[in-house]
C-alpha positions in Angstrom: 35.2 57.9 61.4 32.2 58.2 59.0 32.2 54.4 58.5 32.2 53.9 62.2 29.3 56.3 62.6 27.4 54.6 59.9 28.0 51.2 61.6 26.8 52.5 65.0 23.8 54.1 63.3 22.8 50.8 61.8 23.4 49.0 65.1 21.6 51.6 67.3 18.8 49.1 68.2 21.4 46.6 69.4 23.4 49.4 71.2 20.1 50.4 72.9 19.6 46.8 74.0 23.1 46.7 75.3 22.5 49.9 77.3 19.4 48.3 78.8 21.2 45.1 79.8 24.0 47.2 81.5 21.3 49.2 83.3 19.6 46.0 84.3 22.7 44.5 85.8 23.3 47.8 87.7 19.8 47.7 89.2 19.5 48.1 93.0 16.4 48.3 95.2 14.4 51.4 94.4 12.1 53.3 96.6 8.4 53.4 95.6 8.6 57.2 94.9 11.7 56.7 92.8 9.8 54.1 90.7 6.8 56.5 90.3 9.0 59.4 89.1 10.9 57.1 86.7 7.6 55.7 85.2 6.4 59.2 84.7 9.7 60.1 82.9 9.5 56.9 80.8 5.9 57.6 79.9 6.8 61.2 78.8 9.6 59.7 76.7 7.3 57.3 74.9 4.6 59.9 74.3 7.3 62.3 73.0 8.5 59.5 70.6 4.9 59.0 69.4 4.6 62.7 68.6 8.0 62.7 66.9 7.4 59.6 64.8 4.1 60.9 63.6 5.7 64.1 62.5 8.6 62.6 60.6 6.3 60.8 58.2 8.7 58.0 57.3 9.4 54.6 58.8 12.9 54.6 60.2 15.3 51.9 59.3 19.0 50.9 59.3 20.0 53.7 56.9 19.6 57.4 57.2 16.9 58.6 54.9 14.4 61.4 54.5 11.7 62.1 52.0 11.3 65.6 53.3 12.9 67.7 56.0 10.8 67.3 59.1 10.4 70.8 60.7 6.9 70.7 62.2 5.5 69.2 65.3 8.2 68.0 67.7 10.8 68.9 65.1 9.9 72.6 65.5 11.1 72.4 69.1 14.3 70.3 68.6 16.1 68.6 65.7 16.3 65.2 67.5 13.0 64.6 69.3 13.1 60.8 68.8 16.4 60.6 70.5 15.2 63.0 73.2 12.4 60.5 73.8 15.0 57.7 74.0 16.9 59.8 76.5 13.9 60.1 78.8 13.1 56.4 78.5 16.7 55.4 79.4 16.9 58.0 82.1 13.8 56.6 83.7 15.1 53.1 83.5 18.4 54.2 85.1 16.6 56.2 87.8 15.0 52.9 88.9 18.4 51.1 88.7 20.2 53.7 90.9 22.6 56.6 90.9 25.5 54.8 89.2 23.2 53.6 86.4 22.1 57.3 85.8 25.7 58.4 85.5 26.6 55.5 83.2 23.5 56.1 81.0 24.0 59.9 80.6 27.7 59.5 79.7 26.9 56.6 77.3 24.0 58.5 75.7 26.2 61.5 75.1 29.0 59.5 73.5 26.7 57.4 71.4 24.1 59.9 70.3 25.7 63.3 70.5 29.2 62.4 69.3 28.4 59.5 66.9 24.8 58.9 65.7 23.6 62.5 65.4 26.6 63.8 63.4 26.1 60.9 61.0 22.5 62.0 60.4 23.4 65.6 60.2 25.9 65.0 57.4 23.2 63.2 55.4 20.6 65.9 56.0 23.1 68.7 55.1 24.0 66.9 51.8 20.4 66.3 50.9 18.7 69.5 52.0 21.7 71.9 52.0 20.6 75.5 52.7 17.1 74.4 53.9 18.8 72.3 56.6 21.3 75.0 57.4 18.4 77.5 57.9 16.6 74.9 60.1 19.7 74.3 62.2 20.0 78.1 62.8 16.5 78.2 64.2 16.2 74.9 66.0 18.7 73.4 68.5 19.6 69.7 68.7 17.7 69.0 72.0 16.4 72.2 73.6 13.9 74.7 72.2 15.4 78.0 71.3 11.9 79.5 70.9 8.4 78.3 70.9 6.5 79.1 67.8 3.1 77.5 68.2 2.2 77.7 64.6 5.1 75.3 63.8 4.4 72.9 66.6 0.9 72.2 65.1 1.7 69.6 62.5 -0.9 69.2 59.8 1.1 66.4 58.3 1.0 64.2 61.4 0.6 60.6 60.3 -0.8 58.3 63.0 -0.5 55.3 60.7 3.3 55.5 60.9 3.0 54.9 64.6 1.9 51.3 64.2 4.6 50.6 61.7 7.4 52.6 63.4 6.7 52.7 67.1 4.9 49.4 68.0 8.3 47.8 68.6 9.5 50.7 70.7 6.4 50.7 72.8 6.6 46.9 73.5 10.3 47.3 74.3 9.7 50.2 76.6 6.9 48.4 78.4 8.8 45.2 78.8 12.0 46.9 79.8 10.2 49.0 82.4 8.5 46.0 83.9 11.7 43.9 84.0 13.7 46.7 85.7 10.9 47.3 88.2 10.7 43.6 89.0 14.5 43.2 89.4 14.5 46.3 91.6 11.7 44.9 93.8 13.5 41.6 94.3 17.0 43.0 94.8 18.1 43.5 98.4 
């Protein structure tokens, strides 16, 4: 199972593209209000990813790696803020596409991220940071804040330079994907 998780982790960009294509093919005509709500959710997801990427301090890649355990900024609220940002972006896309796309996306996201990708990362982090990671896990939940400690949310190590290296591709993909799904929705009867 670990080899499978490692493979899916390496292919997570392609898996994300596949999810987008499935959502795109499921797209139906959306109401204007539905599009506005979805765009707001997508925007929140991308902003959340910016905050998360700046807090991690390391360009992501095909392999799990960490120079340090990120516990400040967005990582003080949840252990997987980049994936939470992805969830918001995909949820927004699927809201535009329609109810069936929302259900498909939520189930797919749960299987891919919660059952496959995140456990792969957690195994690595536990082996590298051991008791420090265990302590972090006891304080901070995977996706939902257990408590709000403002002094941890303020991240003195935030690195805006990493955003250009790490997040420019995600930003372009998010913008293009959003415009494509909106266009398909507008021209679908």
